[in-house]
C-alpha positions as YAML, in Angstrom:
chain: A
units: angstrom
residues:
- id: 1
  name: MET
  ca: [-0.35, 0.11, 0.00]
- id: 2
  name: GLN
  ca: [1.31, 2.77, -1.27]
- id: 3
  name: GLU
  ca: [1.76, 5.87, 1.64]
- id: 4
  name: ASP
  ca: [-0.16, 8.62, 0.04]
- id: 5
  name: LYS
  ca: [-2.72, 6.05, -1.18]
- id: 6
  name: ILE
  ca: [-3.93, 4.88, 2.37]
- id: 7
  name: PHE
  ca: [-7.38, 7.22, 2.51]
- id: 8
  name: GLY
  ca: [-9.31, 6.83, 0.10]
- id: 9
  name: THR
  ca: [-12.92, 7.99, -1.09]
- id: 10
  name: PRO
  ca: [-13.90, 10.45, 1.76]
- id: 11
  name: HIS
  ca: [-17.59, 8.59, 3.03]
- id: 12
  name: HIS
  ca: [-19.63, 10.58, 5.70]
- id: 13
  name: ILE
  ca: [-19.55, 12.53, 8.44]
- id: 14
  name: CYS
  ca: [-20.26, 11.74, 12.07]
- id: 15
  name: LEU
  ca: [-21.55, 14.43, 13.88]
- id: 16
  name: VAL
  ca: [-22.33, 13.04, 18.24]
- id: 17
  name: VAL
  ca: [-25.77, 14.16, 19.93]
- id: 18
  name: LYS
  ca: [-26.86, 14.59, 22.75]
- id: 19
  name: ASP
  ca: [-29.79, 13.92, 21.86]
- id: 20
  name: ILE
  ca: [-30.85, 11.85, 18.04]
- id: 21
  name: GLU
  ca: [-34.29, 12.61, 17.99]
- id: 22
  name: LYS
  ca: [-34.15, 16.86, 17.91]
- id: 23
  name: THR
  ca: [-31.12, 16.66, 15.98]
- id: 24
  name: LYS
  ca: [-32.95, 14.57, 13.21]
- id: 25
  name: SER
  ca: [-35.84, 17.32, 13.62]
- id: 26
  name: TYR
  ca: [-33.60, 20.34, 12.69]
- id: 27
  name: TYR
  ca: [-32.04, 18.43, 10.09]
- id: 28
  name: GLU
  ca: [-35.39, 17.46, 8.10]
- id: 29
  name: SER
  ca: [-36.24, 21.13, 8.65]
- id: 30
  name: ILE
  ca: [-34.23, 22.58, 6.58]
- id: 31
  name: GLY
  ca: [-34.37, 19.81, 3.91]
- id: 32
  name: ILE
  ca: [-32.08, 17.55, 5.01]
- id: 33
  name: GLY
  ca: [-32.74, 14.46, 5.71]
- id: 34
  name: PRO
  ca: [-34.42, 11.39, 5.34]
- id: 35
  name: TRP
  ca: [-32.69, 8.59, 8.39]
- id: 36
  name: VAL
  ca: [-32.55, 5.94, 8.43]
- id: 37
  name: ASP
  ca: [-30.74, 3.86, 11.42]
- id: 38
  name: TYR
  ca: [-27.57, 2.40, 10.60]
- id: 39
  name: PRO
  ca: [-27.08, -1.21, 10.06]
- id: 40
  name: PRO
  ca: [-27.47, -3.55, 14.15]
- id: 41
  name: LEU
  ca: [-24.04, -2.92, 15.58]
- id: 42
  name: VAL
  ca: [-24.14, -6.34, 16.27]
- id: 43
  name: GLU
  ca: [-22.89, -6.67, 12.69]
- id: 44
  name: TYR
  ca: [-19.66, -6.29, 13.94]
- id: 45
  name: THR
  ca: [-17.75, -9.66, 15.93]
- id: 46
  name: LYS
  ca: [-14.19, -8.25, 16.82]
- id: 47
  name: LEU
  ca: [-14.28, -4.84, 18.40]
- id: 48
  name: ASN
  ca: [-11.38, -3.77, 19.50]
- id: 49
  name: VAL
  ca: [-13.57, -0.90, 22.13]
- id: 50
  name: THR
  ca: [-13.20, 0.03, 25.63]
- id: 51
  name: ASP
  ca: [-16.71, -1.51, 26.93]
- id: 52
  name: GLU
  ca: [-18.13, -3.13, 24.29]
- id: 53
  name: LYS
  ca: [-22.00, -2.60, 25.90]
- id: 54
  name: GLY
  ca: [-21.14, 0.65, 25.27]
- id: 55
  name: PHE
  ca: [-20.77, 0.28, 21.93]
- id: 56
  name: PHE
  ca: [-23.79, -1.67, 20.58]
- id: 57
  name: ASP
  ca: [-25.79, 0.31, 22.84]
- id: 58
  name: THR
  ca: [-24.75, 3.80, 20.88]
- id: 59
  name: ARG
  ca: [-27.54, 4.73, 18.26]
- id: 60
  name: ILE
  ca: [-26.44, 5.64, 15.24]
- id: 61
  name: VAL
  ca: [-28.71, 6.21, 12.47]
- id: 62
  name: PHE
  ca: [-27.81, 8.54, 8.69]
- id: 63
  name: THR
  ca: [-29.04, 10.32, 5.90]
- id: 64
  name: HIS
  ca: [-26.72, 10.90, 2.04]
- id: 65
  name: VAL
  ca: [-26.56, 14.92, 1.11]
- id: 66
  name: GLY
  ca: [-24.63, 14.88, -1.67]
- id: 67
  name: ASN
  ca: [-22.17, 12.33, -2.10]
- id: 68
  name: LEU
  ca: [-21.66, 11.93, 1.34]
- id: 69
  name: GLN
  ca: [-22.72, 10.20, 4.18]
- id: 70
  name: LEU
  ca: [-24.27, 12.14, 7.46]
- id: 71
  name: GLN
  ca: [-24.06, 10.47, 10.40]
- id: 72
  name: LEU
  ca: [-25.74, 11.00, 14.24]
- id: 73
  name: ALA
  ca: [-24.18, 9.66, 16.94]
- id: 74
  name: GLN
  ca: [-26.27, 9.21, 20.67]
- id: 75
  name: PRO
  ca: [-24.37, 7.76, 23.71]
- id: 76
  name: GLY
  ca: [-26.09, 5.14, 25.66]
- id: 77
  name: GLU
  ca: [-26.06, 3.32, 28.92]
- id: 78
  name: GLY
  ca: [-21.95, 2.76, 29.74]
- id: 79
  name: GLN
  ca: [-18.79, 3.93, 28.39]
- id: 80
  name: THR
  ca: [-18.18, 4.85, 24.85]
- id: 81
  name: ILE
  ca: [-15.46, 7.13, 23.06]
- id: 82
  name: TYR
  ca: [-19.34, 8.55, 21.94]
- id: 83
  name: LYS
  ca: [-19.18, 9.56, 24.73]
- id: 84
  name: ASP
  ca: [-15.63, 10.43, 26.10]
- id: 85
  name: PHE
  ca: [-16.30, 12.89, 23.47]
- id: 86
  name: LEU
  ca: [-19.70, 14.29, 23.81]
- id: 87
  name: GLU
  ca: [-18.74, 15.13, 27.50]
- id: 88
  name: THR
  ca: [-15.19, 16.54, 27.06]
- id: 89
  name: LYS
  ca: [-16.00, 18.73, 24.04]
- id: 90
  name: GLY
  ca: [-19.21, 18.87, 23.28]
- id: 91
  name: GLU
  ca: [-21.76, 18.07, 20.50]
- id: 92
  name: GLY
  ca: [-20.43, 17.91, 17.55]
- id: 93
  name: VAL
  ca: [-17.61, 16.68, 14.35]
- id: 94
  name: PHE
  ca: [-16.63, 13.23, 15.84]
- id: 95
  name: HIS
  ca: [-14.78, 11.64, 12.55]
- id: 96
  name: ILE
  ca: [-15.26, 12.25, 9.20]
- id: 97
  name: GLY
  ca: [-14.35, 8.67, 7.11]
- id: 98
  name: PHE
  ca: [-12.59, 7.22, 4.58]
- id: 99
  name: GLU
  ca: [-12.75, 4.34, 1.84]
- id: 100
  name: VAL
  ca: [-10.47, 1.67, 1.36]
- id: 101
  name: ASP
  ca: [-9.55, -1.39, 0.48]
- id: 102
  name: ASP
  ca: [-8.35, -2.87, 2.83]
- id: 103
  name: VAL
  ca: [-9.00, -1.79, 6.31]
- id: 104
  name: ASP
  ca: [-6.46, -4.22, 8.77]
- id: 105
  name: GLY
  ca: [-3.60, -2.85, 5.63]
- id: 106
  name: ALA
  ca: [-4.50, 0.93, 6.30]
- id: 107
  name: GLU
  ca: [-4.38, 0.33, 10.08]
- id: 108
  name: HIS
  ca: [-1.01, -0.99, 9.82]
- id: 109
  name: GLU
  ca: [0.73, 1.24, 7.65]
- id: 110
  name: LEU
  ca: [-1.44, 3.95, 10.37]
- id: 111
  name: THR
  ca: [0.18, 2.15, 13.19]
- id: 112
  name: ARG
  ca: [3.68, 2.02, 11.94]
- id: 113
  name: ASP
  ca: [3.95, 5.73, 11.52]
- id: 114
  name: ARG
  ca: [3.11, 6.02, 15.28]
- id: 115
  name: ILE
  ca: [-0.76, 6.80, 14.40]
- id: 116
  name: LYS
  ca: [-2.42, 5.30, 17.99]
- id: 117
  name: ILE
  ca: [-5.42, 3.70, 17.04]
- id: 118
  name: LEU
  ca: [-8.76, 4.73, 20.11]
- id: 119
  name: ALA
  ca: [-11.06, 2.33, 19.14]
- id: 120
  name: SER
  ca: [-11.52, -0.74, 15.93]
- id: 121
  name: GLY
  ca: [-14.20, -2.98, 14.91]
- id: 122
  name: ARG
  ca: [-14.78, -5.39, 12.00]
- id: 123
  name: ARG
  ca: [-17.71, -7.45, 10.83]
- id: 124
  name: ASP
  ca: [-17.44, -10.92, 9.77]
- id: 125
  name: ASP
  ca: [-16.20, -9.98, 5.83]
- id: 126
  name: GLY
  ca: [-13.09, -7.95, 6.50]
- id: 127
  name: SER
  ca: [-15.36, -4.36, 6.42]
- id: 128
  name: GLY
  ca: [-15.57, -2.18, 9.55]
- id: 129
  name: PHE
  ca: [-13.92, 1.09, 11.28]
- id: 130
  name: SER
  ca: [-10.50, 1.81, 12.79]
- id: 131
  name: TYR
  ca: [-10.71, 5.21, 14.61]
- id: 132
  name: LEU
  ca: [-7.54, 7.00, 14.48]
- id: 133
  name: ASP
  ca: [-6.72, 9.33, 17.24]
- id: 134
  name: THR
  ca: [-5.05, 12.01, 16.00]
- id: 135
  name: ARG
  ca: [-5.67, 14.57, 18.55]
- id: 136
  name: GLN
  ca: [-2.27, 16.18, 19.60]
- id: 137
  name: GLN
  ca: [-1.29, 16.73, 15.56]
- id: 138
  name: ALA
  ca: [-4.63, 17.83, 13.70]
- id: 139
  name: GLY
  ca: [-6.18, 18.85, 16.87]
...
């Protein structure tokens, strides 16, 4: 994997919110929607998260704005990086998601460059996510 090719096409922007229904209603009032429930998080069978129960209790919905997916995430019970973000930073942009050809390969390349993985998950088909800790270097 070439270093300049690790990140693929931007796929989504995820916002952490306190009240997903209130936020959905606002966005729908300005023409952004309709919103759909994210596929069940239980599809992630291999997890590297602080609290699996907390991860599975997170509610996520999404819609499309042009070619970009907009996600809303509301933490539930348990401890998650979503809840940590909400409690320390408030509502807002939590992450930008990119499509990559090989999630494990991209994660390997990035951790080799000393970027810490905050959390990750994989489905049985190998697809999934890796949240990168870029706070010190990128804010």
